[in-house]
All heavy atoms as a GROMACS GRO file, in nm:
protein
  543
    1MET      N    1   1.057  -1.657   0.142
    1MET     CA    2   0.919  -1.632   0.108
    1MET      C    3   0.905  -1.505   0.031
    1MET      O    4   0.949  -1.397   0.074
    1MET     CB    5   0.832  -1.627   0.235
    1MET     CG    6   0.686  -1.606   0.211
    1MET     SD    7   0.591  -1.610   0.365
    1MET     CE    8   0.459  -1.508   0.329
    2LYS      N    9   0.847  -1.514  -0.096
    2LYS     CA   10   0.828  -1.390  -0.173
    2LYS      C   11   0.713  -1.307  -0.117
    2LYS      O   12   0.622  -1.359  -0.060
    2LYS     CB   13   0.827  -1.418  -0.319
    2LYS     CG   14   0.701  -1.486  -0.368
    2LYS     CD   15   0.704  -1.504  -0.517
    2LYS     CE   16   0.598  -1.580  -0.572
    2LYS     NZ   17   0.607  -1.598  -0.723
    3PRO      N   18   0.717  -1.173  -0.139
    3PRO     CA   19   0.611  -1.085  -0.094
    3PRO      C   20   0.475  -1.133  -0.151
    3PRO      O   21   0.468  -1.195  -0.266
    3PRO     CB   22   0.643  -0.952  -0.152
    3PRO     CG   23   0.792  -0.956  -0.170
    3PRO     CD   24   0.820  -1.101  -0.209
    4GLU      N   25   0.362  -1.109  -0.084
    4GLU     CA   26   0.241  -1.153  -0.124
    4GLU      C   27   0.127  -1.048  -0.099
    4GLU      O   28   0.137  -0.977   0.006
    4GLU     CB   29   0.196  -1.283  -0.058
    4GLU     CG   30   0.064  -1.342  -0.085
    4GLU     CD   31   0.037  -1.464  -0.011
    4GLU    OE1   32   0.062  -1.469   0.108
    4GLU    OE2   33  -0.011  -1.562  -0.084
    5PHE      N   34   0.043  -1.035  -0.185
    5PHE     CA   35  -0.078  -0.953  -0.163
    5PHE      C   36  -0.201  -1.049  -0.152
    5PHE      O   37  -0.217  -1.134  -0.232
    5PHE     CB   38  -0.112  -0.854  -0.277
    5PHE     CG   39  -0.033  -0.726  -0.284
    5PHE    CD1   40   0.047  -0.697  -0.390
    5PHE    CD2   41  -0.036  -0.639  -0.176
    5PHE    CE1   42   0.119  -0.576  -0.396
    5PHE    CE2   43   0.039  -0.521  -0.181
    5PHE     CZ   44   0.116  -0.500  -0.293
    6ILE      N   45  -0.277  -1.023  -0.041
    6ILE     CA   46  -0.396  -1.104  -0.020
    6ILE      C   47  -0.512  -1.005  -0.050
    6ILE      O   48  -0.532  -0.919   0.028
    6ILE     CB   49  -0.405  -1.164   0.120
    6ILE    CG1   50  -0.279  -1.251   0.144
    6ILE    CG2   51  -0.527  -1.245   0.142
    6ILE    CD1   52  -0.259  -1.287   0.292
    7ILE      N   53  -0.584  -1.029  -0.151
    7ILE     CA   54  -0.692  -0.945  -0.190
    7ILE      C   55  -0.807  -0.959  -0.085
    7ILE      O   56  -0.859  -1.072  -0.063
    7ILE     CB   57  -0.747  -0.975  -0.330
    7ILE    CG1   58  -0.634  -0.940  -0.434
    7ILE    CG2   59  -0.878  -0.889  -0.359
    7ILE    CD1   60  -0.665  -0.973  -0.574
    8THR      N   61  -0.849  -0.856  -0.029
    8THR     CA   62  -0.959  -0.856   0.072
    8THR      C   63  -1.096  -0.811   0.028
    8THR      O   64  -1.196  -0.846   0.075
    8THR     CB   65  -0.916  -0.781   0.199
    8THR    OG1   66  -0.894  -0.644   0.160
    8THR    CG2   67  -0.793  -0.837   0.264
    9SER      N   68  -1.094  -0.721  -0.075
    9SER     CA   69  -1.217  -0.680  -0.136
    9SER      C   70  -1.188  -0.614  -0.266
    9SER      O   71  -1.086  -0.556  -0.297
    9SER     CB   72  -1.295  -0.583  -0.042
    9SER     OG   73  -1.222  -0.463  -0.033
   10ILE      N   74  -1.300  -0.609  -0.352
   10ILE     CA   75  -1.299  -0.546  -0.484
   10ILE      C   76  -1.420  -0.467  -0.488
   10ILE      O   77  -1.536  -0.516  -0.459
   10ILE     CB   78  -1.292  -0.645  -0.602
   10ILE    CG1   79  -1.164  -0.724  -0.594
   10ILE    CG2   80  -1.306  -0.569  -0.733
   10ILE    CD1   81  -1.157  -0.841  -0.703
   11SER      N   82  -1.408  -0.331  -0.512
   11SER     CA   83  -1.530  -0.242  -0.522
   11SER      C   84  -1.507  -0.139  -0.634
   11SER      O   85  -1.399  -0.138  -0.702
   11SER     CB   86  -1.545  -0.172  -0.390
   11SER     OG   87  -1.428  -0.098  -0.359
   12ASN      N   88  -1.612  -0.065  -0.652
   12ASN     CA   89  -1.610   0.039  -0.751
   12ASN      C   90  -1.564  -0.018  -0.896
   12ASN      O   91  -1.481   0.044  -0.963
   12ASN     CB   92  -1.520   0.157  -0.717
   12ASN     CG   93  -1.574   0.232  -0.590
   12ASN    OD1   94  -1.692   0.236  -0.567
   12ASN    ND2   95  -1.482   0.283  -0.514
   13THR      N   96  -1.625  -0.128  -0.938
   13THR     CA   97  -1.591  -0.176  -1.068
   13THR      C   98  -1.672  -0.112  -1.178
   13THR      O   99  -1.788  -0.073  -1.154
   13THR     CB  100  -1.617  -0.330  -1.067
   13THR    OG1  101  -1.760  -0.354  -1.042
   13THR    CG2  102  -1.537  -0.404  -0.965
   14SER      N  103  -1.614  -0.097  -1.289
   14SER     CA  104  -1.680  -0.047  -1.405
   14SER      C  105  -1.613  -0.094  -1.530
   14SER      O  106  -1.498  -0.133  -1.538
   14SER     CB  107  -1.678   0.111  -1.412
   14SER     OG  108  -1.545   0.150  -1.428
   15ILE      N  109  -1.696  -0.118  -1.635
   15ILE     CA  110  -1.643  -0.165  -1.765
   15ILE      C  111  -1.682  -0.061  -1.875
   15ILE      O  112  -1.795  -0.022  -1.876
   15ILE     CB  113  -1.698  -0.298  -1.798
   15ILE    CG1  114  -1.655  -0.406  -1.695
   15ILE    CG2  115  -1.657  -0.346  -1.936
   15ILE    CD1  116  -1.725  -0.538  -1.717
   16ASP      N  117  -1.580  -0.020  -1.944
   16ASP     CA  118  -1.604   0.079  -2.057
   16ASP      C  119  -1.576   0.006  -2.188
   16ASP      O  120  -1.482  -0.062  -2.201
   16ASP     CB  121  -1.507   0.194  -2.044
   16ASP     CG  122  -1.526   0.271  -1.908
   16ASP    OD1  123  -1.640   0.298  -1.873
   16ASP    OD2  124  -1.424   0.306  -1.849
   17PHE      N  125  -1.663   0.022  -2.284
   17PHE     CA  126  -1.642  -0.032  -2.418
   17PHE      C  127  -1.727   0.050  -2.516
   17PHE      O  128  -1.820   0.112  -2.489
   17PHE     CB  129  -1.677  -0.175  -2.420
   17PHE     CG  130  -1.822  -0.208  -2.396
   17PHE    CD1  131  -1.910  -0.224  -2.504
   17PHE    CD2  132  -1.872  -0.227  -2.272
   17PHE    CE1  133  -2.042  -0.256  -2.485
   17PHE    CE2  134  -2.014  -0.255  -2.250
   17PHE     CZ  135  -2.087  -0.269  -2.354
   18ASN      N  136  -1.678   0.030  -2.648
   18ASN     CA  137  -1.752   0.088  -2.757
   18ASN      C  138  -1.801  -0.035  -2.841
   18ASN      O  139  -1.727  -0.095  -2.907
   18ASN     CB  140  -1.658   0.173  -2.838
   18ASN     CG  141  -1.724   0.239  -2.956
   18ASN    OD1  142  -1.836   0.201  -2.994
   18ASN    ND2  143  -1.659   0.337  -3.016
   19LYS      N  144  -1.936  -0.053  -2.839
   19LYS     CA  145  -1.988  -0.173  -2.911
   19LYS      C  146  -1.975  -0.163  -3.058
   19LYS      O  147  -1.989  -0.261  -3.129
   19LYS     CB  148  -2.133  -0.202  -2.868
   19LYS     CG  149  -2.231  -0.086  -2.892
   19LYS     CD  150  -2.366  -0.123  -2.836
   19LYS     CE  151  -2.456  -0.006  -2.851
   19LYS     NZ  152  -2.582  -0.032  -2.786
   20ASN      N  153  -1.942  -0.050  -3.114
   20ASN     CA  154  -1.924  -0.031  -3.257
   20ASN      C  155  -1.783  -0.069  -3.296
   20ASN      O  156  -1.749  -0.066  -3.419
   20ASN     CB  157  -1.956   0.102  -3.303
   20ASN     CG  158  -2.103   0.140  -3.280
   20ASN    OD1  159  -2.190   0.054  -3.297
   20ASN    ND2  160  -2.132   0.263  -3.238
   21GLU      N  161  -1.691  -0.092  -3.205
   21GLU     CA  162  -1.553  -0.120  -3.232
   21GLU      C  163  -1.536  -0.273  -3.238
   21GLU      O  164  -1.581  -0.348  -3.151
   21GLU     CB  165  -1.475  -0.064  -3.107
   21GLU     CG  166  -1.336  -0.011  -3.148
   21GLU     CD  167  -1.282   0.049  -3.021
   21GLU    OE1  168  -1.243  -0.027  -2.933
   21GLU    OE2  169  -1.273   0.179  -3.021
   22MET      N  170  -1.464  -0.316  -3.343
   22MET     CA  171  -1.427  -0.462  -3.360
   22MET      C  172  -1.286  -0.476  -3.390
   22MET      O  173  -1.238  -0.410  -3.474
   22MET     CB  174  -1.518  -0.534  -3.467
   22MET     CG  175  -1.662  -0.545  -3.429
   22MET     SD  176  -1.677  -0.654  -3.286
   22MET     CE  177  -1.841  -0.620  -3.241
   23PRO      N  178  -1.214  -0.558  -3.321
   23PRO     CA  179  -1.256  -0.638  -3.205
   23PRO      C  180  -1.294  -0.547  -3.087
   23PRO      O  181  -1.242  -0.433  -3.074
   23PRO     CB  182  -1.134  -0.729  -3.171
   23PRO     CG  183  -1.020  -0.658  -3.224
   23PRO     CD  184  -1.066  -0.578  -3.346
   24LEU      N  185  -1.373  -0.597  -3.000
   24LEU     CA  186  -1.420  -0.519  -2.888
   24LEU      C  187  -1.316  -0.500  -2.786
   24LEU      O  188  -1.249  -0.596  -2.740
   24LEU     CB  189  -1.539  -0.591  -2.823
   24LEU     CG  190  -1.620  -0.527  -2.719
   24LEU    CD1  191  -1.680  -0.403  -2.770
   24LEU    CD2  192  -1.721  -0.612  -2.653
   25ASN      N  193  -1.283  -0.379  -2.757
   25ASN     CA  194  -1.180  -0.341  -2.653
   25ASN      C  195  -1.254  -0.310  -2.525
   25ASN      O  196  -1.333  -0.221  -2.524
   25ASN     CB  197  -1.097  -0.225  -2.703
   25ASN     CG  198  -1.001  -0.264  -2.810
   25ASN    OD1  199  -0.949  -0.373  -2.813
   25ASN    ND2  200  -0.994  -0.178  -2.909
   26LEU      N  201  -1.222  -0.368  -2.416
   26LEU     CA  202  -1.276  -0.344  -2.284
   26LEU      C  203  -1.177  -0.263  -2.196
   26LEU      O  204  -1.062  -0.299  -2.196
   26LEU     CB  205  -1.317  -0.469  -2.216
   26LEU     CG  206  -1.427  -0.558  -2.281
   26LEU    CD1  207  -1.442  -0.688  -2.200
   26LEU    CD2  208  -1.558  -0.487  -2.282
   27GLY      N  209  -1.235  -0.166  -2.129
   27GLY     CA  210  -1.153  -0.104  -2.020
   27GLY      C  211  -1.220  -0.137  -1.893
   27GLY      O  212  -1.336  -0.112  -1.873
   28ILE      N  213  -1.151  -0.202  -1.805
   28ILE     CA  214  -1.203  -0.253  -1.681
   28ILE      C  215  -1.134  -0.174  -1.566
   28ILE      O  216  -1.007  -0.175  -1.557
   28ILE     CB  217  -1.184  -0.405  -1.658
   28ILE    CG1  218  -1.252  -0.482  -1.776
   28ILE    CG2  219  -1.232  -0.450  -1.521
   28ILE    CD1  220  -1.230  -0.624  -1.775
   29ASN      N  221  -1.202  -0.110  -1.484
   29ASN     CA  222  -1.161  -0.032  -1.371
   29ASN      C  223  -1.196  -0.101  -1.243
   29ASN      O  224  -1.316  -0.121  -1.226
   29ASN     CB  225  -1.211   0.111  -1.374
   29ASN     CG  226  -1.170   0.181  -1.497
   29ASN    OD1  227  -1.056   0.195  -1.530
   29ASN    ND2  228  -1.266   0.240  -1.567
   30LEU      N  229  -1.093  -0.134  -1.157
   30LEU     CA  230  -1.130  -0.198  -1.031
   30LEU      C  231  -1.055  -0.120  -0.922
   30LEU      O  232  -0.947  -0.073  -0.941
   30LEU     CB  233  -1.070  -0.346  -1.033
   30LEU     CG  234  -1.117  -0.441  -1.136
   30LEU    CD1  235  -1.032  -0.570  -1.124
   30LEU    CD2  236  -1.263  -0.470  -1.108
   31GLU      N  237  -1.119  -0.117  -0.807
   31GLU     CA  238  -1.050  -0.071  -0.682
   31GLU      C  239  -1.035  -0.194  -0.596
   31GLU      O  240  -1.135  -0.258  -0.554
   31GLU     CB  241  -1.137   0.033  -0.618
   31GLU     CG  242  -1.073   0.102  -0.498
   31GLU     CD  243  -1.155   0.212  -0.445
   31GLU    OE1  244  -1.187   0.306  -0.518
   31GLU    OE2  245  -1.191   0.202  -0.322
   32ILE      N  246  -0.908  -0.229  -0.573
   32ILE     CA  247  -0.880  -0.349  -0.498
   32ILE      C  248  -0.810  -0.317  -0.368
   32ILE      O  249  -0.721  -0.237  -0.360
   32ILE     CB  250  -0.782  -0.444  -0.577
   32ILE    CG1  251  -0.849  -0.485  -0.707
   32ILE    CG2  252  -0.739  -0.555  -0.504
   32ILE    CD1  253  -0.757  -0.560  -0.808
   33SER      N  254  -0.866  -0.378  -0.260
   33SER     CA  255  -0.802  -0.368  -0.124
   33SER      C  256  -0.733  -0.489  -0.101
   33SER      O  257  -0.780  -0.597  -0.136
   33SER     CB  258  -0.909  -0.335  -0.020
   33SER     OG  259  -0.972  -0.219  -0.044
   34ALA      N  260  -0.610  -0.482  -0.041
   34ALA     CA  261  -0.534  -0.599  -0.015
   34ALA      C  262  -0.440  -0.583   0.109
   34ALA      O  263  -0.405  -0.467   0.146
   34ALA     CB  264  -0.438  -0.631  -0.138
   35GLN      N  265  -0.412  -0.691   0.170
   35GLN     CA  266  -0.318  -0.690   0.275
   35GLN      C  267  -0.182  -0.742   0.223
   35GLN      O  268  -0.186  -0.830   0.132
   35GLN     CB  269  -0.354  -0.787   0.396
   35GLN     CG  270  -0.479  -0.753   0.466
   35GLN     CD  271  -0.513  -0.859   0.567
   35GLN    OE1  272  -0.511  -0.978   0.535
   35GLN    NE2  273  -0.544  -0.817   0.696
   36ALA      N  274  -0.071  -0.686   0.265
   36ALA     CA  275   0.057  -0.729   0.216
   36ALA      C  276   0.127  -0.808   0.327
   36ALA      O  277   0.122  -0.770   0.445
   36ALA     CB  278   0.141  -0.603   0.182
   37THR      N  279   0.195  -0.911   0.277
   37THR     CA  280   0.276  -0.991   0.369
   37THR      C  281   0.406  -1.007   0.311
   37THR      O  282   0.424  -1.005   0.185
   37THR     CB  283   0.218  -1.136   0.406
   37THR    OG1  284   0.209  -1.210   0.280
   37THR    CG2  285   0.080  -1.122   0.463
   38GLY      N  286   0.516  -1.020   0.393
   38GLY     CA  287   0.647  -1.032   0.345
   38GLY      C  288   0.722  -0.898   0.347
   38GLY      O  289   0.674  -0.802   0.395
   39ASN      N  290   0.828  -0.895   0.284
   39ASN     CA  291   0.925  -0.776   0.288
   39ASN      C  292   0.898  -0.688   0.165
   39ASN      O  293   0.940  -0.723   0.055
   39ASN     CB  294   1.067  -0.816   0.294
   39ASN     CG  295   1.163  -0.700   0.311
   39ASN    OD1  296   1.122  -0.582   0.313
   39ASN    ND2  297   1.295  -0.722   0.326
   40PHE      N  298   0.842  -0.572   0.188
   40PHE     CA  299   0.806  -0.474   0.078
   40PHE      C  300   0.894  -0.356   0.096
   40PHE      O  301   0.870  -0.256   0.028
   40PHE     CB  302   0.661  -0.440   0.082
   40PHE     CG  303   0.570  -0.540   0.024
   40PHE    CD1  304   0.518  -0.643   0.093
   40PHE    CD2  305   0.536  -0.525  -0.116
   40PHE    CE1  306   0.436  -0.740   0.031
   40PHE    CE2  307   0.446  -0.620  -0.173
   40PHE     CZ  308   0.399  -0.722  -0.103
   41SER      N  309   0.999  -0.360   0.170
   41SER     CA  310   1.084  -0.232   0.196
   41SER      C  311   1.148  -0.189   0.066
   41SER      O  312   1.177  -0.067   0.053
   41SER     CB  313   1.184  -0.264   0.312
   41SER     OG  314   1.269  -0.367   0.270
   42GLU      N  315   1.177  -0.282  -0.028
   42GLU     CA  316   1.248  -0.236  -0.151
   42GLU      C  317   1.156  -0.152  -0.242
   42GLU      O  318   1.203  -0.093  -0.336
   42GLU     CB  319   1.301  -0.354  -0.228
   42GLU     CG  320   1.196  -0.445  -0.283
   42GLU     CD  321   1.251  -0.564  -0.360
   42GLU    OE1  322   1.296  -0.550  -0.475
   42GLU    OE2  323   1.261  -0.669  -0.296
   43TYR      N  324   1.025  -0.145  -0.208
   43TYR     CA  325   0.928  -0.071  -0.287
   43TYR      C  326   0.909   0.064  -0.225
   43TYR      O  327   0.827   0.146  -0.282
   43TYR     CB  328   0.798  -0.147  -0.301
   43TYR     CG  329   0.819  -0.279  -0.366
   43TYR    CD1  330   0.822  -0.392  -0.288
   43TYR    CD2  331   0.840  -0.288  -0.499
   43TYR    CE1  332   0.852  -0.516  -0.347
   43TYR    CE2  333   0.870  -0.406  -0.562
   43TYR     CZ  334   0.870  -0.520  -0.486
   43TYR     OH  335   0.895  -0.651  -0.543
   44LEU      N  336   0.974   0.104  -0.114
   44LEU     CA  337   0.952   0.233  -0.052
   44LEU      C  338   1.055   0.330  -0.100
   44LEU      O  339   1.174   0.302  -0.114
   44LEU     CB  340   0.965   0.216   0.100
   44LEU     CG  341   0.852   0.140   0.168
   44LEU    CD1  342   0.882   0.132   0.318
   44LEU    CD2  343   0.713   0.205   0.147
   45ASN      N  344   1.021   0.454  -0.135
   45ASN     CA  345   1.105   0.565  -0.168
   45ASN      C  346   1.152   0.622  -0.050
   45ASN      O  347   1.106   0.590   0.063
   45ASN     CB  348   1.031   0.664  -0.265
   45ASN     CG  349   0.989   0.604  -0.396
   45ASN    OD1  350   1.054   0.526  -0.453
   45ASN    ND2  351   0.862   0.637  -0.437
   46ASP      N  352   1.248   0.711  -0.059
   46ASP     CA  353   1.312   0.775   0.058
   46ASP      C  354   1.208   0.857   0.143
   46ASP      O  355   1.221   0.863   0.251
   46ASP     CB  356   1.418   0.881   0.005
   46ASP     CG  357   1.541   0.806  -0.050
   46ASP    OD1  358   1.565   0.689  -0.013
   46ASP    OD2  359   1.620   0.868  -0.127
   47ASP      N  360   1.100   0.902   0.078
   47ASP     CA  361   1.000   0.981   0.149
   47ASP      C  362   0.891   0.884   0.201
   47ASP      O  363   0.784   0.935   0.247
   47ASP     CB  364   0.940   1.091   0.060
   47ASP     CG  365   0.866   1.033  -0.062
   47ASP    OD1  366   0.867   0.915  -0.086
   47ASP    OD2  367   0.807   1.125  -0.133
   48MET      N  368   0.914   0.752   0.194
   48MET     CA  369   0.818   0.650   0.242
   48MET      C  370   0.698   0.630   0.157
   48MET      O  371   0.601   0.573   0.194
   48MET     CB  372   0.782   0.666   0.391
   48MET     CG  373   0.898   0.664   0.485
   48MET     SD  374   1.001   0.521   0.471
   48MET     CE  375   0.894   0.405   0.554
   49SER      N  376   0.695   0.686   0.035
   49SER     CA  377   0.585   0.668  -0.060
   49SER      C  378   0.625   0.538  -0.132
   49SER      O  379   0.735   0.481  -0.123
   49SER     CB  380   0.573   0.778  -0.157
   49SER     OG  381   0.690   0.794  -0.231
   50ILE      N  382   0.530   0.473  -0.200
   50ILE     CA  383   0.548   0.351  -0.265
   50ILE      C  384   0.588   0.374  -0.409
   50ILE      O  385   0.533   0.462  -0.484
   50ILE     CB  386   0.416   0.267  -0.271
   50ILE    CG1  387   0.378   0.230  -0.125
   50ILE    CG2  388   0.426   0.143  -0.359
   50ILE    CD1  389   0.250   0.157  -0.109
   51ASN      N  390   0.692   0.304  -0.453
   51ASN     CA  391   0.740   0.304  -0.593
   51ASN      C  392   0.642   0.222  -0.678
   51ASN      O  393   0.656   0.096  -0.684
   51ASN     CB  394   0.887   0.254  -0.598
   51ASN     CG  395   0.937   0.262  -0.739
   51ASN    OD1  396   0.867   0.258  -0.836
   51ASN    ND2  397   1.071   0.272  -0.745
   52LYS      N  398   0.531   0.276  -0.725
   52LYS     CA  399   0.427   0.205  -0.790
   52LYS      C  400   0.477   0.138  -0.921
   52LYS      O  401   0.436   0.025  -0.952
   52LYS     CB  402   0.316   0.297  -0.828
   52LYS     CG  403   0.244   0.348  -0.704
   52LYS     CD  404   0.140   0.455  -0.742
   52LYS     CE  405   0.084   0.526  -0.621
   52LYS     NZ  406  -0.009   0.630  -0.660
   53THR      N  407   0.571   0.204  -0.993
   53THR     CA  408   0.625   0.135  -1.116
   53THR      C  409   0.695   0.016  -1.084
   53THR      O  410   0.664  -0.091  -1.155
   53THR     CB  411   0.717   0.241  -1.184
   53THR    OG1  412   0.649   0.367  -1.204
   53THR    CG2  413   0.772   0.184  -1.315
   54LYS      N  414   0.783   0.004  -0.987
   54LYS     CA  415   0.856  -0.112  -0.956
   54LYS      C  416   0.761  -0.223  -0.898
   54LYS      O  417   0.772  -0.338  -0.936
   54LYS     CB  418   0.970  -0.085  -0.857
   54LYS     CG  419   1.046  -0.207  -0.813
   54LYS     CD  420   1.166  -0.176  -0.735
   54LYS     CE  421   1.244  -0.302  -0.684
   54LYS     NZ  422   1.260  -0.409  -0.779
   55LEU      N  423   0.664  -0.175  -0.820
   55LEU     CA  424   0.570  -0.270  -0.761
   55LEU      C  425   0.497  -0.338  -0.873
   55LEU      O  426   0.482  -0.467  -0.881
   55LEU     CB  427   0.476  -0.201  -0.667
   55LEU     CG  428   0.382  -0.280  -0.589
   55LEU    CD1  429   0.452  -0.372  -0.487
   55LEU    CD2  430   0.281  -0.192  -0.514
   56LEU      N  431   0.437  -0.262  -0.967
   56LEU     CA  432   0.355  -0.317  -1.081
   56LEU      C  433   0.444  -0.409  -1.166
   56LEU      O  434   0.406  -0.520  -1.207
   56LEU     CB  435   0.293  -0.209  -1.159
   56LEU     CG  436   0.208  -0.254  -1.277
   56LEU    CD1  437   0.095  -0.347  -1.235
   56LEU    CD2  438   0.156  -0.130  -1.356
   57GLN      N  439   0.563  -0.367  -1.195
   57GLN     CA  440   0.655  -0.444  -1.271
   57GLN      C  441   0.682  -0.579  -1.205
   57GLN      O  442   0.679  -0.687  -1.280
   57GLN     CB  443   0.788  -0.366  -1.292
   57GLN     CG  444   0.892  -0.430  -1.380
   57GLN     CD  445   1.020  -0.350  -1.397
   57GLN    OE1  446   1.056  -0.284  -1.297
   57GLN    NE2  447   1.071  -0.346  -1.516
   58ASP      N  448   0.701  -0.583  -1.083
   58ASP     CA  449   0.740  -0.711  -1.012
   58ASP      C  450   0.612  -0.799  -1.002
   58ASP      O  451   0.619  -0.922  -1.008
   58ASP     CB  452   0.799  -0.681  -0.875
   58ASP     CG  453   0.947  -0.646  -0.887
   58ASP    OD1  454   0.997  -0.642  -1.001
   58ASP    OD2  455   1.004  -0.615  -0.780
   59ILE      N  456   0.492  -0.735  -0.989
   59ILE     CA  457   0.370  -0.817  -0.990
   59ILE      C  458   0.356  -0.885  -1.128
   59ILE      O  459   0.330  -1.002  -1.133
   59ILE     CB  460   0.243  -0.722  -0.964
   59ILE    CG1  461   0.244  -0.682  -0.822
   59ILE    CG2  462   0.114  -0.806  -0.994
   59ILE    CD1  463   0.141  -0.579  -0.779
   60LEU      N  464   0.376  -0.812  -1.235
   60LEU     CA  465   0.357  -0.864  -1.366
   60LEU      C  466   0.466  -0.969  -1.403
   60LEU      O  467   0.447  -1.061  -1.477
   60LEU     CB  468   0.368  -0.753  -1.475
   60LEU     CG  469   0.257  -0.650  -1.470
   60LEU    CD1  470   0.278  -0.539  -1.564
   60LEU    CD2  471   0.121  -0.722  -1.501
   61GLN      N  472   0.589  -0.966  -1.339
   61GLN     CA  473   0.690  -1.056  -1.356
   61GLN      C  474   0.676  -1.182  -1.262
   61GLN      O  475   0.763  -1.264  -1.268
   61GLN     CB  476   0.827  -0.991  -1.347
   61GLN     CG  477   0.855  -0.894  -1.448
   61GLN     CD  478   0.996  -0.828  -1.431
   61GLN    OE1  479   1.064  -0.837  -1.324
   61GLN    NE2  480   1.033  -0.739  -1.526
   62GLY      N  481   0.576  -1.183  -1.174
   62GLY     CA  482   0.559  -1.294  -1.088
   62GLY      C  483   0.640  -1.288  -0.962
   62GLY      O  484   0.661  -1.397  -0.895
   63LYS      N  485   0.711  -1.181  -0.935
   63LYS     CA  486   0.792  -1.174  -0.820
   63LYS      C  487   0.714  -1.148  -0.691
   63LYS      O  488   0.765  -1.159  -0.582
   63LYS     CB  489   0.900  -1.065  -0.838
   63LYS     CG  490   0.998  -1.097  -0.947
   63LYS     CD  491   1.094  -0.975  -0.964
   63LYS     CE  492   1.193  -1.007  -1.084
   63LYS     NZ  493   1.279  -0.891  -1.109
   64ILE      N  494   0.581  -1.109  -0.702
   64ILE     CA  495   0.491  -1.092  -0.595
   64ILE      C  496   0.374  -1.176  -0.621
   64ILE      O  497   0.318  -1.170  -0.728
   64ILE     CB  498   0.456  -0.943  -0.582
   64ILE    CG1  499   0.578  -0.856  -0.554
   64ILE    CG2  500   0.352  -0.927  -0.478
   64ILE    CD1  501   0.554  -0.708  -0.560
   65SER      N  502   0.336  -1.257  -0.525
   65SER     CA  503   0.216  -1.342  -0.533
   65SER      C  504   0.092  -1.260  -0.510
   65SER      O  505   0.092  -1.166  -0.427
   65SER     CB  506   0.222  -1.455  -0.434
   65SER     OG  507   0.332  -1.538  -0.463
   66ILE      N  508  -0.021  -1.298  -0.575
   66ILE     CA  509  -0.151  -1.238  -0.543
   66ILE      C  510  -0.249  -1.347  -0.526
   66ILE      O  511  -0.259  -1.436  -0.608
   66ILE     CB  512  -0.202  -1.142  -0.656
   66ILE    CG1  513  -0.102  -1.034  -0.679
   66ILE    CG2  514  -0.337  -1.092  -0.630
   66ILE    CD1  515  -0.137  -0.943  -0.794
   67THR      N  516  -0.309  -1.347  -0.401
   67THR     CA  517  -0.406  -1.451  -0.371
   67THR      C  518  -0.539  -1.384  -0.319
   67THR      O  519  -0.537  -1.270  -0.287
   67THR     CB  520  -0.348  -1.550  -0.260
   67THR    OG1  521  -0.322  -1.471  -0.143
   67THR    CG2  522  -0.229  -1.622  -0.310
   68GLY      N  523  -0.643  -1.460  -0.316
   68GLY     CA  524  -0.765  -1.412  -0.253
   68GLY      C  525  -0.777  -1.450  -0.114
   68GLY      O  526  -0.718  -1.547  -0.064
   69LYS      N  527  -0.854  -1.380  -0.037
   69LYS     CA  528  -0.885  -1.413   0.102
   69LYS      C  529  -0.980  -1.532   0.110
   69LYS      O  530  -1.078  -1.537   0.034
   69LYS     CB  531  -0.940  -1.285   0.165
   69LYS     CG  532  -0.965  -1.295   0.311
   69LYS     CD  533  -1.007  -1.172   0.372
   69LYS     CE  534  -1.028  -1.187   0.528
   69LYS     NZ  535  -1.075  -1.060   0.582
   70ASP      N  536  -0.949  -1.617   0.193
   70ASP     CA  537  -1.041  -1.740   0.216
   70ASP      C  538  -1.169  -1.698   0.281
   70ASP      O  539  -1.182  -1.608   0.354
   70ASP     CB  540  -0.970  -1.834   0.308
   70ASP     CG  541  -0.849  -1.910   0.230
   70ASP    OD1  542  -0.854  -1.907   0.106
   70ASP    OD2  543  -0.763  -1.958   0.302
   0.00000   0.00000   0.00000
């Protein structure tokens, strides 16, 4: 079973854009809370902090599933 994040809530959302810019570029900021299931030990550094670069890279490559809470 591959690791999975289950999104439990999304808050503090904001959208930034310049309406005079074409094509329109949007900056979307989200604060997402999630529960993790599966083995995430490979994402821990020696000091027990999270290796955010590797985590994001594996999310973008589909190695970690992201689902919503029912």
